[in-house]
C-alpha positions as CSV (number, residue, x, y, z in Angstrom):
1,X,-23.9,-11.2,-9.9
2,X,-20.3,-10.1,-10.0
3,X,-18.4,-9.7,-6.8
4,X,-18.4,-6.1,-5.5
5,X,-15.1,-4.4,-5.0
6,X,-14.7,-2.7,-1.6
7,X,-11.2,-1.3,-1.2
8,X,-9.6,-0.8,2.2
9,X,-9.0,2.9,2.5
10,X,-6.2,4.2,4.7
11,X,-5.8,7.8,5.9
12,X,-2.3,9.0,6.6
13,X,-1.4,12.3,8.2
14,X,2.1,13.7,7.7
15,X,4.2,15.6,10.1
16,X,2.7,18.9,8.9
17,X,-0.9,17.7,9.5
18,X,-1.8,17.1,5.9
19,X,-4.0,14.1,5.3
20,X,-3.5,11.7,2.3
21,X,-5.8,8.9,1.3
22,X,-4.6,5.5,0.1
23,X,-6.0,2.2,-1.0
24,X,-4.4,-0.6,0.9
25,X,-3.4,-3.2,-1.7
26,X,-1.7,-5.8,0.6
27,X,-0.1,-6.2,4.0
28,X,2.6,-8.6,5.1
29,X,4.4,-9.6,8.3
30,X,8.0,-10.7,8.3
31,X,10.7,-11.3,10.9
32,X,11.6,-7.6,10.6
33,X,8.0,-6.2,11.1
34,X,4.6,-5.4,9.6
35,X,4.3,-3.7,6.2
36,X,1.6,-2.3,4.0
37,X,1.5,-1.6,0.2
38,X,-0.6,1.5,-0.5
39,X,-1.8,3.1,-3.7
40,X,-2.5,6.9,-3.6
41,X,-6.1,8.0,-4.1
42,X,-7.0,11.4,-5.6
43,X,-10.2,13.5,-5.6
44,X,-9.4,15.0,-8.9
45,X,-9.0,12.9,-12.1
46,X,-6.2,15.2,-13.3
47,X,-4.1,14.4,-10.3
48,X,-4.6,10.7,-10.8
49,X,-3.4,11.0,-14.5
50,X,-0.3,12.9,-13.3
51,X,0.6,10.3,-10.7
52,X,3.4,7.8,-11.6
53,X,1.4,4.8,-10.4
54,X,4.0,3.6,-8.0
55,X,2.9,1.9,-4.8
56,X,3.9,3.3,-1.4
57,X,5.5,0.8,1.0
58,X,5.4,1.7,4.7
59,X,6.2,0.0,7.9
60,X,3.5,-0.3,10.5
61,X,4.7,0.2,14.1
62,X,2.7,0.3,17.3
63,X,3.3,2.9,19.9
64,X,1.2,3.5,23.0
65,X,-1.6,1.4,21.5
66,X,-1.7,3.4,18.3
67,X,-0.6,2.2,14.8
68,X,1.8,4.5,12.9
69,X,3.0,4.1,9.4
70,X,6.6,5.2,8.7
71,X,9.1,5.1,5.9
72,X,11.5,2.2,5.7
73,X,14.9,3.9,6.4
74,X,17.1,0.9,5.7
75,X,17.7,0.5,1.9
76,X,18.3,-3.3,2.1
77,X,15.1,-3.8,4.2
78,X,13.1,-1.7,1.7
79,X,14.4,-3.7,-1.3
80,X,13.5,-7.0,0.4
81,X,10.0,-5.9,1.3
82,X,9.5,-4.3,-2.1
83,X,10.4,-7.5,-3.9
84,X,8.0,-9.5,-1.7
85,X,5.2,-7.1,-2.5
86,X,6.0,-7.1,-6.2
87,X,5.8,-10.9,-6.3
88,X,2.6,-11.0,-4.2
89,X,0.8,-8.3,-6.2
90,X,1.9,-9.7,-9.6
91,X,0.5,-13.1,-8.5
92,X,-2.7,-11.5,-7.2
93,X,-3.5,-9.5,-10.3
94,X,-2.5,-12.3,-12.7
95,X,-5.1,-14.5,-10.9
96,X,-7.7,-11.8,-11.2
97,X,-7.0,-11.5,-15.0
98,X,-7.3,-15.3,-15.4
99,X,-10.7,-15.3,-13.6
100,X,-12.0,-12.6,-16.0
101,X,-11.3,-14.8,-19.0
């Protein structure tokens, strides 16, 4: 029997109270903080086809016992974290493709 795929689903609410659903692809911890790589999820297939397929990288910060996800404001930090996720996800998905062969 093949392994079942159970994605980690993350709900993010923006400043206007609108909720968005994401699949968590990966998470890392560095000296500068905790980060997550998310892929948007859509209820309607048309919206999924219109999406550009880019992953969303956010910083996880704790405040008063709650975890908040926020944009990475520093461009250099964003580039460094993006490169780490690119390498990790490329390796992860290339391993999965090899397992399927």
